[in-house]
N, C-alpha and C positions, 0 to 999 in steps of 0.2 A: 652222245657225249653233254651237257650243258654246253649250250649255247652265253657269252659271257659278253654282253655289248657292251658297244664302248661308248654311244652319246645312247640320249636321249631328247625328246623336244619338251622342254617346261614350259610353266606360267610366267612371263615375266615379273607378274609381281611379289611373287616371294622370290630375295634373290638368295641363293645358294654359292659356298662355293664347288667350285667347275666349273658355276653358269657363264656362257664365252659373252664379253660384251662387243658387243662390232663397233667400229666407224669414232670413238672414243675421242675427242679432239684435246691436246696434253700440252702445252704449253713448256717449248724446250729450252732454258737460257743455253746462248752463246757464251759472254764478254769474260772476260777474262782478269776484266778490269778490279778494282775489290769497291767499289764508289758504281761503279754500274751495270745494270743488268739487262741487257736486249738476251729481246726473244723470237724464236718460231714459234706458230702454234702448226704440230703435227698430229696427223692423226694413224689413230689405231687401231687393232685388232688387241684384244684383252682378254685370257680368262681370272678370274676374280679366285686366289691364295688364304682371307679371311676365313675362317674360320665358321663354317652354319651356325653352328652354335651360338659365339659370338656375334651373331650378326642377328638372329632373331632375340635371344635374351636384350638387346640390347647394349652388350658392354661398349664396343666401339661408336666412337663415333666418324672415326674416318675406314675406306675402305681399300685391303691393298690388291693389287690388278697387277700382274704383266702384259706383253707384249709377247701375241700370239706372230708367227708364222709358218708363211706355206713355207715347206724345205726348199722349195729352187728357187723363194724370194731368199731363206736364208742364209744360202749355199752362194747369192752373191756379195752377199755381209763378211760371211765366213766365210770363205773357202774349200778348207775342210771338209765340208758337205756339199760338197757337190761329187767330192768322190767314196769312192765303194768303201775304205776303208775309215772314210770318216763320219759316213751313213751308218757304218757298222758298232763302230766309239757311239755315236752318241743314240742305240740303240741298245747298248749294253750298260747304258747310264754312268759310259765313263767320260765325258764330259761336263763339268759336276757345275757352269752357268747354264746350262743348256739344260730339255728336257726332250724327250720326244711323244708327237702322238699320234694315235695312227687314225689311217684316212680315216673320213665321214660319208658313208653312202647314203645318208637318212634325206628324201627326195626335198630340196628346195635347201639342202645346206650341205651339201655337195662341198668336199674343200680333201686336197690331197694331206700326207703325213704334215702334222702343225709340230714347229718344234715353241714351246714354252721357251723365251729368254729369261731369267733369274738374273741377271744382274742388272739387267734394266726397271726397277721396280716405279710401279706407279701408285701414289694413293691419295684417296680423292674424296671429299666429304661422301659420307654415305649418304646421304637425302639424293646427291649431283649424282649417284650411279642408282638408287631408286629408282629414279626420274625415266631417266636413260634404258636403263632394263623393263622398265612400264613402256616405256615409247614402243619398244621392237617389239613388245607384245609376247610374242613366243623365245623360247633362248633353247639355243645349245648346252646343251650339260654332260658334259660328263660324267663317267658313271662309278662305284664302286666297281672291283679294287682300286682300277683305274688313277682314278681323283685320289685316292690315300697314297698310293702311290706317290706319285705328281704333289703331293704336299711333305710325305717323311724326304725325294730328292731336298726342294727346298727349302727346310729345317739344315738338312746336310751341308745345301752350298753356303749357309753361314756358323754349321757349329765344327766346319773342319779344322784341326789343330796341325801344325808344322813341325813334325818333332824338326830338334836341333840334329842329333843324329836316330837313323834309324837304326834296326836290328839289321845284321850284313845278310844275303840270301843266303839261301842254304846254298851248299857243293852235293852235283850230283857225283 
């Protein structure tokens, strides 16, 4: 039987889709008034969602990332992930704003199941992310076909269509 690894460690100087960038500081606006923009700085673990070909061809000036949470942390913020049923829905891809990644057991990079949060997008200048990636030297990297599945689900998060009238269920 073929062993399909989920992760590998890669050189941080060549950024690609599926690379994890840990401890990114991001300004988060807290205000609700029209002319005031108070913000806090929050730290996130993230995964790169910009396509590798766009990064390498220098077709983009900004990199799209999404936060990645250990499943226990995600369960504190999204209570349905604390239940076996909720985790099973997440595993089956039925929770459209989130995507489940497998555990990582690579030495020095051990992580529990991870949850990618598609609804909280972080966009940062490419040069900033390249510098952060290079400073981390070695990056955890999501491998195909799991990377492509994540990218597909990310696209589906935006491409959903809510029909005004659905086809009724078939009766038994």
